N, C-alpha and C positions, 0 to 999 in steps of 0.2 A: 530609499529605504521603506520597507514595509509599511505601510499604514497603521498596523498594531503596534509595531515598535515605536513609531512616532508618537504613539499615544501613552505606550509606557513612558516615554524621557518625558512627558508631559508632566509626570507625577514621579522624578526621579528618587525623591526623597524615601519611597517605599522599597527601593529595591538596592539598598546600597551595601546591606548585610549578606549574608549567606543565603544566596537567591539560587532556586533551580527554575530554569526556562523550559517548559515540555513543549517540544513541538514548534520551537521556534524557527522563524523564517531563515531563510539563506542570505542574510545582510551584516550590517556593520554593528548590531546591536551590542553583541559584547564587548566591545571597542569601548563603550560609553557606559558598562558595568563590570568594573574590573574585578568585583568578588563574585559575580554572578557565574554558574555553569550551565549548562545544556545538556538537552535529551533528545534526540531525534530518532526517530523511527523511518527516515526517508534515506535511501541508500546516497540519492544524489546530494543531498544537503549535507550528509556525513562527510562526503568527500570535499566539499567545499569548506567544511569547518576544519577539517585535520591540515588544511593547504593554509588556511587563513588564521585559525585559532588552534593549534595543534594543542592537544590534552585537554581540552576546554570543554568538549561534547563528548558524551557518551552515546552510542547506537545500540540498539536492538529493543526488545521488548519488557526488558527488566529495568527499574528504576536505579539509577544512581546509588551507591552505596554510603556517600557521604552524608553528614547530617546537615539540615537547613533549617533557616529561621522562617524562609519563605519560599511558596511555591507558586508560579504563573504558568496557567496552562493557556496556549495559543488554540482557540476553538477549532477542533477537526471537524470535518464534513458529516462524521457519522454519531448520531445522536447514542448510540450503544457504547461507542469508543470513547464519547465524552463521560458517560455516566462511569464507566469504569476508570479513567482517568483521573476525574474529579475524587472517586474513593480513594484509588491509592494514594494521591497526593496528599489529599487531607489526612490519611494515616500518618504521612510523613512530618507533618507540621501541627501536631496538635495543640501547640502551645502558642504556634506563629500565627500567619496569614497565608489564605490562600486566594489567588487572584484567576480571574479568568478574562481573556480580551478577545474580541474578534469582531467581524464584520456583521453590520445590521443584515445583510443579504445572506449571509453564513448562519445565521440563527442566534445569535447572539441573546436575544431578550427570551429565548427558549432555554438557553445554556444557563441564563440567569436564575429561571425556575429551578432547574436541575442544581444548581449551587446553595440555593434557599433551602436545599433540604439537609444541608449540612450546616446551617447556622443561619442567622441574620444577615440577609445580604443586602450590601449598599452598592450603590452606582458611583463611581468616582470622577468618572469623566465621559464625554460623549464627542466626538470630535474625529474628522477623517473617517467619517461614514462608519465608526467604529464606535464601543463603548468597553469599557473597563468597570468590571464588578469585583467586590471583595466580601470575603467572610474572614472573620476573625476567632481563632480559637475553634476551627471546625472539628466537626464530630462525626467519625466514620468507623465502623467496624474493619477490622483487616480484610482484605478481598484477594483472592488468588485467580491471576489470568484464567487458568484452564477452568476455574469454575464457570467462568462467562461463556464457555464454548458453547455454540449449538450443533448439536449432532443430528445427522440425518442420513437415509439410506436410500441408494438410487438401483435400479435395476437396468445395467447397462450390457446389451448385447447377451442377456441371460445370465450374468454374473452379477452378486451383489456389491456395492461399494460404500463403504463406510467413510461419512465426510465429516469433518471435524473444521468447523468454521470459526474463528475467533472475532471479536467485535472489530470493527473497522476494517475489515475483508470486504471485497467488490462480492455483492449479492448474499450477505452475510445470511446463514441459515435456510437456503434456498436456492436452487438450481435457474439460473437467468436463462431466457429463450435461446440468446445465440449460442451459450455453451452446450445446450439440450440439442440444437441442430448439430452442433459441430460433432458430439458424442455420437450422433446416427452416423457418420461420414467419415469414420476412421480406419476403413478397409484399404488393402493394398497398399501399406507404408512398407518403405523399402528396410532392409536390413541394415543394422548399424546406429549410432547414437542418434536419440532424437532429444528435441529441447521444447519443452513447454514454456513458452516466454507469456511473462506476466500470469503465472501460475496461480495467484490468488489462494484458495482454499485447496489447490490440488487436484481438483475433480479430473480435469482432462489429463494432466500427466500420470495420477494413480491409474487410470482406465487405460492410457497407452501401457504402462507395465504389464497390467493384468492381461492384454490382447498380445502383447509382444515381450513376453519375459525374458527373452534372449538380446533383446536390444539394451544398451546402455541408455539410460534414464538423465537427463539433466532437466531442473526446473529452476526459471529465473524471475525474481519479482524484485520490484524498486523497496517495496513496504515490508519493513521487519515481522508485522503482525501476518502478514500473507504468507512469507517465508516460514515462519513457525507453524502456521494452519498446513501450509504443505508437509511439512515434516510431521506432524501429527495425523495428518489422513495417510500418509505412508506408513506409520507405525500400526495404525488402526486397521490397515489389510494386510500386514506383515508381507510390504514390497520393498524393494530396495531403490534407491536414488539418489542423485547429489542435487540437493536442493541450494540455491547461491543468491545471494543479495547483491544486486547491483542495477545501477541507473541506465537501463537500455541495453540494446543488443550488444553492444561495446563488451559487456561484461561477459557474453557467452563463449563457448569454446568455439574453436573451427573445426572444420571438417566433418560437421554434422549429416547425416543422411536425410533429414527433415526437420523442420522447424514448424510446430503446430502451436497455432494461437488464437485466443480470443483478445485481442489487442485493446490496451486500454487507451480512451482518449477523455477521461476525466480526471482532474485532479483538485481536491478541495473544491470550491464552490464555482470555481471558474472550469471552462472547456478548453482542453489542451490537446491538439493532434502530433504533437512532436514526437513523442516516444514511438509512436505506432507508424508514422511516416519515416522515422528514421529506420525502424525496423525494415521496411520495405524497400528502402535506398540502399543498405547494408547489409541483407540477409545473402548477398551474393559471396560476400567475403567469409561468412562462416559456413556455407553448405559446401559440401564436396561437388565435384563435377558431378551433374546429373541430380544432384540431390533437391531435394521438394520443399516448396512453400506451400503450407496450407494454412488459411485462416478464415475466422467467421468475422463477418463485421456489418453494421448497418447498411442498406441497400442504397441509402443515399450518399454514403462517402464515395467520392470520387478515387477509389483504390486501384482499380484496373489500368488506367493509364501510367501510374507510379510503377507498379510492378512491372510491366511490358519494357518501361524505359530502362529498369535498372536489373531486371531479372532474365526475364521471357515471355511469352505468350501466356496470358492469362485464361483460365476457362472457370465457367460458374459451374459447380459440382450440384448444387442444390440452391433453392430460395424458400423461405417461408418467415411468415410473421415480422416481415420487414427485415430479414438478415439473407445474408448471402454468403455461401461458402466458395471461397476463391482458390484457385490451385495452380502452382506454376513451378517449373524446373529450372535450374542453373544449367545454361548451355554449357 
C-alpha cells in the first residue's frame, strides 16, 4: 500500500464519514474506508479503480457532485495544481475538514503552508516519510479551473499559436526546450493520421494541425488536466482534433501515418520511464507499414537501441541543449 494511504489509516477516525479522496493512489485504501469516494485525474489509476472499486471513483477535472463532510488531497507534484485543488476542495467542505497528505520529499511542508492560508493548520501525523495536515472549517472563495489557465503565444514556422495551459500540466505556462526543438523539425511528415503522444498543453498537436490541415490529428495523454488543456488549445486556434485520455500507447488508434512525441518520463516526485519505453516497444503495432516515429528526448536516455530493436533504423535529426530528435520508420 502507498505510504500516504498507510498514514491515513493510522488516523481512521477522521475518515469514517462522507470523505472525498482527491488524487488517491491506486491501492487498496477504499476497501478500508467504505464511505469514502475517490477523484482521480490519472487515466491509468482510473482503469484500476473501475476494475477494483467500480462506481467509487470519478475521473476528470471536475469535482464529484456528491456532498462531503471531509476532503483529503494526496499531494500532487505541481505547486500550482496543489493551490487550485486546495481551494476547490475547501469550498466543498466549508463546515467540515480538509486534509493534505504527502511525502516529505514531495513538498508536504510547502503544501502545509498553502493549506494554512485556508485556516489554522495542524499536523496530525508524521510517519512513513510522510506528513498529514488538517484544517477545520476551511475558508476559500469559489474558483473556476479555466480562471487558473496560463495563456501564451508562440510563433511556429511563421504561424501564431495560442496555447492554453492548466495547472499541473507539463511545462505549465511556458515552452520547454525539448518541445521547442521538436517544433523546429516537423517537416515532411506523411499524409494520414498523426498522433501527438503525451500531448500536454497541446503545443505539438496544434502545431501539427496548423501545418498539416488535411491530416487527421489524434492527441493522447494520461492526465485529465492535460487532455482539457489540449482541447482548449485546439479551440483557441480554431483547429479540429481528437483528444483522448489513456494510459500509454495502448490507448492510441492503429494505422497511424506518424507518431510525434515529447514523451514523458516523470510521474509525481519519482522518475519513471515505463510510458516512454512502452511507446518505443509498441509503436510498431500502431503505425501503418512505412509509418514514422519522431520523438525528442534527453540525449542521455538510451533510446536508439530500443527503437532499432522494435521498429527499425534510428536516425538523429537534430541535437541541442541536451536534447535529440530521433526518427525511425516501421519496416
